[in-house]
C-alpha positions as a Markdown table, in Angstrom:
| # | Residue | x | y | z |
|---|---|---|---|---|
| 1 | Unk | -34.2 | 70.9 | 10.4 |
| 2 | Unk | -32.9 | 69.6 | 7.1 |
| 3 | Unk | -33.3 | 65.9 | 6.2 |
| 4 | Unk | -31.7 | 63.7 | 3.6 |
| 5 | Unk | -34.3 | 61.6 | 1.9 |
| 6 | Unk | -34.2 | 57.8 | 2.3 |
| 7 | Unk | -32.0 | 55.8 | 0.0 |
| 8 | Unk | -31.3 | 52.1 | 0.0 |
| 9 | Unk | -27.6 | 52.5 | -1.0 |
| 10 | Unk | -27.1 | 55.2 | 1.5 |
| 11 | Unk | -28.5 | 52.9 | 4.2 |
| 12 | Unk | -26.3 | 50.0 | 3.1 |
| 13 | Unk | -23.3 | 52.3 | 3.3 |
| 14 | Unk | -24.1 | 53.3 | 6.8 |
| 15 | Unk | -24.6 | 49.7 | 7.8 |
| 16 | Unk | -21.3 | 48.6 | 6.2 |
| 17 | Unk | -19.5 | 51.4 | 8.0 |
| 18 | Unk | -21.1 | 50.6 | 11.3 |
| 19 | Unk | -20.2 | 46.9 | 11.0 |
| 20 | Unk | -16.6 | 47.7 | 10.0 |
| 21 | Unk | -16.4 | 49.8 | 13.2 |
| 22 | Unk | -17.5 | 46.8 | 15.2 |
| 23 | Unk | -20.6 | 48.5 | 16.6 |
| 24 | Unk | -24.2 | 47.3 | 17.0 |
| 25 | Unk | -27.1 | 49.5 | 16.2 |
| 26 | Unk | -27.7 | 49.9 | 19.9 |
| 27 | Unk | -24.1 | 51.0 | 20.5 |
| 28 | Unk | -24.2 | 53.4 | 17.6 |
| 29 | Unk | -27.4 | 55.0 | 18.8 |
| 30 | Unk | -26.1 | 55.3 | 22.3 |
| 31 | Unk | -23.0 | 57.2 | 21.1 |
| 32 | Unk | -25.3 | 59.5 | 19.0 |
| 33 | Unk | -27.4 | 60.2 | 22.1 |
| 34 | Unk | -24.4 | 61.1 | 24.1 |
| 35 | Unk | -23.7 | 63.7 | 21.4 |
| 36 | Unk | -27.2 | 65.0 | 21.8 |
| 37 | Unk | -29.2 | 63.2 | 19.1 |
| 38 | Unk | -32.7 | 62.0 | 20.1 |
| 39 | Unk | -32.5 | 59.2 | 17.5 |
| 40 | Unk | -34.0 | 55.9 | 18.5 |
| 41 | Unk | -32.7 | 52.4 | 17.6 |
| 42 | Unk | -35.9 | 51.7 | 15.6 |
| 43 | Unk | -35.5 | 55.0 | 13.6 |
| 44 | Unk | -31.8 | 54.2 | 13.0 |
| 45 | Unk | -32.8 | 50.8 | 11.8 |
| 46 | Unk | -35.1 | 52.3 | 9.2 |
| 47 | Unk | -32.3 | 54.5 | 8.0 |
| 48 | Unk | -30.0 | 51.5 | 7.5 |
| 49 | Unk | -32.8 | 49.7 | 5.6 |
| 50 | Unk | -33.2 | 52.8 | 3.3 |
| 51 | Unk | -36.7 | 53.4 | 4.5 |
| 52 | Unk | -36.1 | 56.3 | 6.9 |
| 53 | Unk | -34.9 | 59.8 | 6.4 |
| 54 | Unk | -31.9 | 61.1 | 8.4 |
| 55 | Unk | -31.4 | 64.6 | 9.8 |
| 56 | Unk | -28.2 | 66.2 | 8.6 |
| 57 | Unk | -27.3 | 66.8 | 12.2 |
| 58 | Unk | -27.5 | 63.0 | 12.8 |
| 59 | Unk | -25.3 | 62.5 | 9.8 |
| 60 | Unk | -22.7 | 64.8 | 11.4 |
| 61 | Unk | -23.0 | 62.7 | 14.5 |
| 62 | Unk | -22.5 | 59.5 | 12.6 |
| 63 | Unk | -19.4 | 60.9 | 11.0 |
| 64 | Unk | -18.0 | 61.6 | 14.5 |
| 65 | Unk | -19.0 | 58.2 | 15.8 |
| 66 | Unk | -17.6 | 56.3 | 12.8 |
| 67 | Unk | -14.7 | 58.6 | 12.2 |
| 68 | Unk | -15.0 | 58.4 | 8.4 |
| 69 | Unk | -15.0 | 60.9 | 5.6 |
| 70 | Unk | -18.5 | 62.1 | 4.6 |
| 71 | Unk | -17.9 | 60.6 | 1.1 |
| 72 | Unk | -18.1 | 57.1 | 2.6 |
| 73 | Unk | -21.8 | 57.6 | 3.2 |
| 74 | Unk | -22.4 | 58.4 | -0.4 |
| 75 | Unk | -20.4 | 55.7 | -2.2 |
| 76 | Unk | -22.0 | 54.1 | -5.2 |
| 77 | Unk | -25.0 | 56.4 | -5.2 |
| 78 | Unk | -25.9 | 57.3 | -8.8 |
| 79 | Unk | -26.6 | 60.9 | -9.7 |
| 80 | Unk | -29.8 | 60.1 | -11.5 |
| 81 | Unk | -33.0 | 59.7 | -9.6 |
């Protein structure tokens, strides 16, 4: 499985999108689990804090749950490392 490495801005973007959708972390994870993801709320929380890696397949699930363009996840992330 391919993972995206943790990133604080990426995590903040996911949190901002989730909040704008009116979802809690628990609701978001529940929707992901219905789609087949084994992601837990604690792991999801680490992703939002920029301390956890996310599987690409979970990012696909988040795109479906939030109904946003993938570019929304990557806003304001600089190219440099």
